[in-house]
N, C-alpha and C positions, 0 to 999 in steps of 0.2 A: 504461590509463585508470582513474582512481579516482573520477571524477564525470562525470555527463552531464546535460544539459538538453535535452529534446526536446519537440516538439509532435506529439501523436498526432492524425491527421486525424479529422474527423467521419465516423462510420460509422453504418449503420442502427441506431437505438436508443441511440446514445451521441453526445454532443456532443464537439467538439474539446477535447482535454485537454493541459495542460502537465504534464510529468513531470520531476522532479528526482531523480536517483539518486546515492547515495553508495555506492561499490563497494569491497569488501574486496580486498586484494591477490590473492586467489585468483580474482577475477572475479565473485564473488557479490554482487548488490546487497544491502546491509545495511540501508539506509534509503531509503525512497521517499516523496516528497511529491507529491501530484497535485492539480490544480485544474481545474475545468471550469465551464461556465455553470450546471450543475445541482447540483454538489457538490464536495467535497474529501475527501482522505484522507491518512493517514500509515500507514506500516508499518515495523516494525522486525523484523529477522530475526536470530535467535541464531546463533552460530558453528557449531552443529550442523546448520543448515538445516532442522531439524524443529520448532524452537520459534520462534514469531513472535507479533506483536501487530498488529492492524489497527484503526485508529480511523477511522471513516467517517461523513460527513454527506452524505446523498444526498436532495436535495429536502427534504421535511418530516421525513425519517427519519434517525435517528442510531443508531450501534451501536459496540460495542467487542468485538472477538473476540480471545481469547487462546488459543493452542494450545501445549502443552508436548510435549516429546519423547515419543514413544509414542502420540501422537494425543489425549491428554486435552485437552478443549476446554471453554472457558467463554465464554458469550455474554452481554453486558450490553446491554440496550436499555431505553429509558423505557417 
């Protein structure tokens, strides 16, 4: 499977979420797009599984988190 679309049910503290994944041939989700009543997000994972980017809007808050191999991290928020 190289792509999936699913609905994550509402659980305590989190609303129902639609999740779209694009999956690398090795089974690792490389791109995720999510949307719920309270927010939305995008994530991109590098081939090494240690570098990734998360762009997130959650209610009135937004942030961009970038992590490089070795754990070096940069967080951007207004």
